[in-house]
C-alpha positions in Angstrom: 0.0 0.0 0.0 1.2 3.5 -0.8 1.8 6.0 1.9 -1.3 7.8 3.0 -1.8 11.4 2.0 -3.4 13.7 4.6 -5.6 16.8 4.1 -7.6 19.4 6.1 -10.8 20.3 4.4 -11.5 24.0 5.0 -15.1 25.3 4.4 -15.7 28.7 2.9 -19.0 29.1 4.9 -21.1 27.3 7.4 -21.6 23.5 7.1 -24.7 21.4 7.9 -24.7 17.6 8.3 -28.2 16.3 8.5 -29.1 12.9 10.1 -31.6 10.6 8.6 -34.4 11.5 11.0 -37.5 13.0 9.4 -39.4 15.8 11.1 -42.2 14.7 13.4 -45.5 16.6 13.6 -45.0 19.8 15.6 -41.2 19.7 15.6 -39.4 22.9 14.9 -35.7 22.0 15.4 -33.7 20.1 12.8 -31.1 17.8 14.3 -27.6 17.8 12.9 -24.8 15.3 13.2 -21.3 16.5 14.0 -18.6 15.4 13.6 -19.9 14.0 10.3 -20.2 10.4 9.3 -17.1 8.9 7.6 -19.4 7.8 4.8 -20.2 11.5 4.2 -16.5 12.0 3.4 -16.3 9.0 1.2 -18.9 10.7 -1.0 -16.7 13.8 -1.1 -13.7 11.7 -2.1 -15.4 9.6 -4.7 -17.0 12.7 -6.3 -13.7 14.6 -6.5 -11.9 11.5 -8.0 -14.5 11.2 -10.7 -14.2 14.9 -11.5 -10.4 14.6 -11.6 -10.6 11.8 -14.2 -13.3 13.5 -16.2 -16.1 11.1 -15.4 -18.3 14.0 -14.1 -18.9 17.3 -16.0 -19.2 20.8 -14.5 -23.0 20.2 -14.1 -22.4 17.2 -11.9 -23.6 14.7 -14.5 -21.9 11.4 -15.3 -20.6 11.5 -18.9 -18.8 8.1 -19.3 -19.1 4.4 -18.7 -20.4 3.5 -15.2 -18.3 0.3 -15.1 -15.1 2.3 -15.5 -16.3 4.6 -12.7 -17.0 1.7 -10.4 -13.5 0.3 -11.0 -12.1 3.6 -9.9 -14.1 4.4 -6.8 -16.0 1.2 -5.9 -19.7 0.8 -5.4 -22.3 0.2 -2.7 -20.5 -2.8 -1.2 -16.8 -2.0 -2.0 -14.5 0.9 -1.1 -11.1 0.5 -2.6 -9.4 3.0 -0.3 -8.2 3.1 3.3 -9.4 6.3 4.9 -8.9 7.8 8.4 -11.2 10.4 9.7 -12.9 12.9 9.4 -11.6 14.5 12.6 -12.0 18.1 13.7 -8.8 20.0 13.3 -7.6 23.2 14.9 -4.2 24.2 13.4 -2.3 20.9 13.8 -4.3 19.5 16.7 -7.1 17.0 16.3 -10.2 17.0 18.4 -12.4 14.0 19.3 -15.7 13.5 21.0 -15.3 13.4 24.8 -15.4 9.8 26.2 -18.9 9.2 27.6 -17.6 7.8 30.9 -16.0 11.1 32.1 -17.5 13.0 35.0 -16.5 16.5 36.1 -14.3 17.1 39.1 -14.1 20.7 40.3 -14.2 23.4 37.7 -11.9 22.3 34.8 -11.0 18.7 35.6 -12.5 15.3 34.9 -12.1 11.7 35.9 -13.4 8.3 35.0 -16.8 7.3 36.4 -16.8 4.7 39.1 -18.9 1.6 38.7 -20.9 0.0 41.5 -21.0 -3.6 42.5 -24.7 -3.7 41.6 -25.4 -5.5 38.2 -28.1 -6.0 35.8 -28.6 -8.6 32.9 -29.5 -7.3 29.5 -31.5 -9.1 26.8 -28.4 -10.8 25.5 -27.7 -12.3 28.9 -24.7 -10.1 29.5 -24.3 -9.0 33.1 -23.3 -5.3 33.4 -22.4 -3.0 36.3 -24.1 0.2 37.2 -22.4 3.6 36.9 -22.0 5.5 40.2 -23.1 8.8 38.6 -26.1 8.1 36.4 -27.8 11.5 35.8 -27.0 12.5 32.3 -26.0 16.1 33.1 -23.2 14.8 35.3 -21.2 13.5 32.3 -18.6 15.7 30.6 -19.7 15.0 27.0 -23.0 16.9 27.5 -21.1 20.2 28.1 -17.7 19.6 26.5 -18.4 17.8 23.3 -14.8 17.7 21.9 -11.4 17.3 23.5 -7.9 17.5 21.9 -6.0 14.4 21.2 -3.4 15.1 24.0 -6.2 15.2 26.6 -7.8 12.0 25.3 -4.3 10.4 25.6 -3.9 11.7 29.1 -7.3 10.3 30.1 -6.7 6.8 28.8 -3.3 6.6 30.5 -4.3 8.1 33.9 -8.1 7.8 34.1 -8.4 11.6 34.7 -7.7 15.0 33.1 -6.4 17.7 35.5 -7.2 20.7 33.3 -9.7 21.2 30.5 -9.5 24.5 28.6 -13.2 25.4 28.0 -12.3 28.1 25.5 -10.6 25.8 23.0 -13.6 25.1 20.8 -12.5 24.9 17.1 -16.0 25.6 15.8 -19.2 27.4 16.7 -22.9 26.4 16.4 -25.1 28.9 14.7 -28.9 28.3 14.8 -30.4 29.4 11.5 -34.1 29.9 11.0 -35.7 28.3 7.9 -39.1 28.5 6.3 -41.0 25.5 4.8 -42.5 26.1 1.4 -45.8 25.1 0.0 -45.7 21.9 -2.1 -44.7 22.9 -5.7 -44.9 26.6 -4.9 -42.2 29.1 -4.1 -44.4 30.4 -1.3 -43.8 30.2 2.5 -46.1 27.8 4.3 -48.0 29.7 6.9 -46.7 29.2 10.4 -44.0 26.7 9.4 -40.7 27.9 10.6 -37.9 25.7 11.8 -34.4 26.1 13.2 -31.3 24.3 12.0 -27.8 24.1 13.7 -25.1 25.1 11.4 -21.4 24.6 12.0 -19.0 27.5 11.5 -15.3 26.8 11.9 -13.0 29.3 13.5 -10.4 30.7 11.2 -7.9 28.2 9.8 -9.8 25.2 11.2 -11.5 22.4 9.4 -11.8 18.6 9.1 -8.8 16.3 8.8 -8.7 13.0 6.9 -6.0 10.8 5.4 -6.4 8.3 2.5 -4.5 5.8 0.5 -5.6 3.6 -2.5 -5.4 -0.1 -1.8 -4.1 -1.0 -5.2 -1.1 1.4 -4.7 -2.0 4.3 -7.1 -1.4 7.7 -5.6 -4.1 10.1 -4.6 -3.8 13.9 -4.7 -6.4 16.4 -3.6 -4.1 19.3 -2.8 -5.5 22.7 -3.7 -8.7 21.2 -5.0 -12.3 22.4 -4.3 -15.3 20.3 -3.4 -18.8 20.4 -2.0 -19.7 19.0 1.4 -22.7 18.6 3.7 -26.4 18.5 3.2 -26.4 21.9 1.4 -23.3 21.2 -0.8 -21.3 24.1 0.7 -17.9 24.9 -0.9 -14.7 23.5 0.7 -11.0 23.6 -0.1 -8.4 20.8 0.3 -5.2 21.8 2.0 -2.2 19.4 2.6 -1.7 18.4 6.2 0.9 16.6 8.3 0.4 12.8 7.9 1.1 11.9 11.5 -1.5 14.0 13.4 -3.2 10.9 14.7 0.0 9.0 15.8 0.2 7.9 19.4 3.2 5.9 20.3 3.1 4.2 23.7 5.6 2.0 25.5 5.2 -1.8 25.7 4.7 -1.3 29.5 1.3 0.3 28.9 -0.1 -2.8 27.3 1.6 -5.1 29.7 0.1 -3.3 32.7 -3.4 -3.7 31.1 -2.8 -7.5 30.7 -1.5 -7.8 34.2 -4.5 -6.0 35.7 -6.8 -8.1 33.5 -9.1 -5.2 32.4 -9.1 -2.3 30.0 -11.5 0.3 28.4 -12.1 0.8 24.7 -12.9 4.3 23.5 -14.5 4.9 20.1 -12.8 7.9 18.4 -15.1 7.6 15.3 -18.6 6.2 14.9 -18.7 2.4 15.0 -20.5 0.0 12.7 -19.9 -3.5 14.0 -21.0 -7.0 12.8 -23.1 -7.6 15.9 -24.9 -4.3 16.5 -23.5 -2.3 19.4 -20.9 -4.9 20.5 -17.4 -4.3 19.0 -16.4 -8.0 19.3 -18.1 -11.3 18.5 -20.6 -12.7 20.9 -22.5 -15.9 21.4 -24.4 -17.1 24.5 -22.2 -20.1 25.2 -18.7 -18.6 24.8 -19.5 -14.9 25.5 -17.3 -12.2 23.8 -14.2 -13.1 21.9 -11.9 -12.0 19.1 -9.3 -13.8 17.0 -5.7 -12.7 16.5 -3.0 -14.7 14.7 -5.0 -17.9 15.0 -5.5 -17.3 18.8 -8.8 -16.7 20.5 -8.9 -13.9 23.0 -11.9 -14.2 25.4 -13.3 -11.1 27.0 -16.1 -10.2 29.4 -18.0 -6.9 29.1 -18.1 -5.2 32.5 -19.7 -1.8 31.7 -20.7 0.2 28.6 -21.9 3.7 28.0 -23.3 4.6 24.6 -25.8 7.1 23.2 -28.8 6.0 21.1 -27.7 4.4 17.7 -27.2 6.6 14.6 -29.1 5.6 11.5 -27.0 5.8 8.5 -28.1 5.5 4.9 -27.7 7.5 1.7 -28.5 7.6 -2.0 -27.1 5.0 -4.4 -26.1 6.3 -7.8 -25.9 2.7 -9.0 -29.4 1.6 -7.9 -30.8 5.1 -8.2 -32.4 4.6 -4.8 -31.8 4.7 -1.1 -29.0 2.5 0.3 -29.5 -0.1 3.0 -29.8 1.6 6.4 -27.3 0.5 9.1 -27.0 1.5 12.8 -23.8 3.0 14.2 -22.6 3.4 17.7 -21.8 7.1 18.3 -18.2 8.3 18.6 -17.1 8.8 22.3 -18.8 5.6 23.4 -16.8 3.6 26.0 -16.7 -0.2 26.8 -15.0 -1.7 29.9 -13.7 -5.2 29.5 -12.1 -7.9 31.6 -9.8 -10.4 30.0 -11.5 -13.8 30.7 -8.5 -16.0 30.0 -4.9 -14.7 30.0 -2.8 -17.5 31.5 -0.1 -18.4 29.1 -1.6 -16.0 26.6 -0.1 -12.7 27.9 2.2 -12.0 25.0 -0.5 -12.6 22.4 -2.9 -10.2 24.2 -0.2 -7.5 24.3 0.4 -7.9 20.6 -3.3 -7.8 19.9 -3.8 -4.6 22.0 -0.9 -2.9 20.1 -2.2 -3.9 16.7 -5.6 -2.4 17.4 -4.8 0.6 19.6 -5.4 3.8 17.5 -6.5 1.7 14.6 -9.9 0.4 13.4 -11.8 -2.7 14.3 -12.1 -4.6 11.0 -15.5 -4.7 9.4 -14.9 -4.6 5.6 -16.0 -1.5 3.7 -17.1 0.4 6.9 -13.7 0.2 8.6 -12.0 1.1 5.3 -14.2 4.3 5.2 -13.0 5.3 8.7 -15.6 3.8 11.0 -14.5 1.8 14.1 -11.4 3.9 15.0 -10.6 3.0 18.7 -8.0 3.5 21.4 -7.5 1.5 24.6 -7.2 2.9 28.1 -6.6 1.8 31.7 -9.5 1.3 34.1 -8.4 3.1 37.2 
C-alpha cells in the first residue's frame, strides 16, 4: 500500500450535516450530526476523484461508462481506499468526542466514572455493572463535546484530566431559521418555521482526513475544491501533516493492562460492528471473543456507556435509490472489558492490543471508510 496522504478540508462558509431522522409533527428544530459520518466523506472523495478523471462534467452529470467509474471508486459494497477520519482539526491539533464515561471534578477537571457492585442482565444475557453517577448532566460530553488528542491520551493513561480548557472550541454552532415552502410553490407555508444548527469553523480550522488507495495508485487532492454537507457548501483541500493521529506508547502500557486483566475501549469515530452495538463477536455459550493470529482472545463486558444508535443511509447512484440503512454506535462511546482467559496468553494479548490501539476494528467496507477507530485505556 502506498503511503497515506493527509488533508484538512476547510469550508468557505457554514456546514450542515443532517441525520436521517424526518421531522415529526410539531417539531421545529432540525437535528444535525457532528462530527460528520465517515461515509459522508467517502462521498466527497469519490466525487472529486470522478471529477479529476473527467467522469463528471461541470454540471455534476456522469458522462462516461459507469463500469469504469465503479472500477475507480467502488460501489455500494466496496470501497477501494483506506481512509482515516474525518476528525475536527484546529491548526495541527485533532479533536475527538469526549469519552462518555467522564464526569467533572471541580471546575476544569474530569475523571473516570466509578462503577458499582450492583449489576443487571441485558436481553443478550450479559451482566453489566451500574455507573456510580447516572444523571445525564453529570457527564462531561454533555457540556464539553470535543477534546484535543493530547487530553484523550492523558485520560486513557491516567483515568483523569487535570485541566480542560473550556475556550478551545475549534468551531461554533449557529442556529439558523428556515421557512418551509408550500408543495410545488415558491411560497412560504404559513406558520411553518424551523431552526437548524449550522457549524461555523473558526479561522484556519477544518476537518482532517488521510487516505490511500489499496491498489497502490497515488491520490492527490491538494489545492482542490469540493462540496460538502447537506447543502453542498464549498470546501478547499489543504495538505496536512500525515502523523497528526499518531500515538506511540511503550510496551509497558499494554503489559500493565494485561497484568491488571481489564481495559477500556474508546470509540474515536462512529462504529459499525458486525453484531450491532458490540465491538467483538458474541454468542451465548462462549461470550465475547476476538481472533488474533490464530489465537482466540476471550473477553467479558463489564460496563458500557453509549448514546442511542445513529441511523446511516444515503442515495445509491448505481441503484438510483436509497442504500440499505445501518445502525452505528456514536463516537465517544466507551466499553469496559475484563480479560476472561490470560494465563499463558499474555504476549498474544499484548500484541493484539498494540495492533488495534489507535486503529480500526475490521468490518470490511465500513472500517475502510474510517468507522470503528478505537483507542485503549486503563480502568483506574
